[in-house]
Each structure stands twice: as C-alpha cells, then as structure tokens.
C-alpha positions, 0 to 999 in steps of 0.5 A: 239703482237701489239694491236689497243688499249691500253686495255690490258695495261690498264687492266693489270695496273689496275689489278696488282695495285688492287692485290698489294693493296690487298696483301699489306693490307692482308700481313701487317695485317697478320704479325701485327696479328702474332706479336700481338699473340706473344706479347699479351697485353703490357703497350704500348698497354694499354696506346695508346691514341686515341681521344676517350680514351686509348685502355685499356678503349676502348677495354680491357673490351670486349677483355681481351686478347687485340687484333690487332686494325685496326681502321676503317673509313678512308678507305671508304673516300679513296675508294670513292675518288679513285673511283671518281678520277678513273672514271675521269681517265677512262673518260679521256681515253675514250675521248682520244680514241674518239679524237685520236683513242686510249688511248696512242699516239696522238700529243705530246701537248695532250700527255703532257696535259693528263699526267699532268691531270693524275698526277693532279688526283693523287696529288688530291687523295693524298691531299684529303686523307691528308686533310680528316685525319686532314689537317695541324693538321693531319700533326701536330698530326703525327709529335707529335705521331712520336716524342712520339714514338721516346721518347718511343723508347729512354726510352727503 
C-alpha cells in the first residue's frame, strides 16, 4: 500500500477534481436545459439585460423559441489562469521531489511554507477571476443584480 512517492495521491486528486468540474458543469447545464425546455420564453428572459442589450434584442430573432443561454468568454481566462497556476504548483512539487525526495513530508517549516504557497496560488486564482469579471465593479454589479432579482422575487 505504501508508495515511495505521492504520485498516486496527486494523480487521484487531479483526476477527481477534473471529473467533479466536468460533471458539475454538465449536470448544471443539463438541468438548466431541461428547466428551459419546460418554461419556454418568459417575460423575465425577454427583458434580461446584458451590456449589449436584452435577450429579446440579442437572441429572439435567430431563436424564436428562445433558449438556455450560457454566456461564453470568462471560461478561457479561467482555464488559462488555472493552467498557469497548476504548472507553478507542479513545479513546486517537482522541486520538493528534488530537494526532499518526495512531494509530501520534509522538514516542518518547508511543509508549512509550501502549504502557504499552494494556498496563495488558490487565492491568486480566485482574485484573478474576480478581477477579470470586473473587480469592484463586478462585485457592485453582482450586488445590483442580486438586489434586482430579490425585488423581482418579491414582486411575484
């Protein structure tokens, strides 16, 4: 059961996270599509505003039955940011293997330092995506959207 290195553990973590993301996206998009198929075009859908205009203005002419809209664009930034930061993480693991003879273990200060580096990479990924979505204006836009949705919910 014991391995000389953490290769199997690292592979298992990477593989399971990948499957979780792909299933998470696929399942939510499938449920969204099923919900859309049962609801059809609603006034809320027609009037939904983006920076380019309403869904009615943008999509209804080419799609008279409407549709389940998944706005593209942000995923390429997220994938690129993830790939770059993942390569840095793998470089850290490679360096640990060279210095300490394995990815895990080693002196406690090095374990803590490298754990903090990995935590920093994760936080950097989150911050990069938040900034890419608009920084503080993105947070404000989210807040405004959330307030609008709350008001729509109250109106019903």
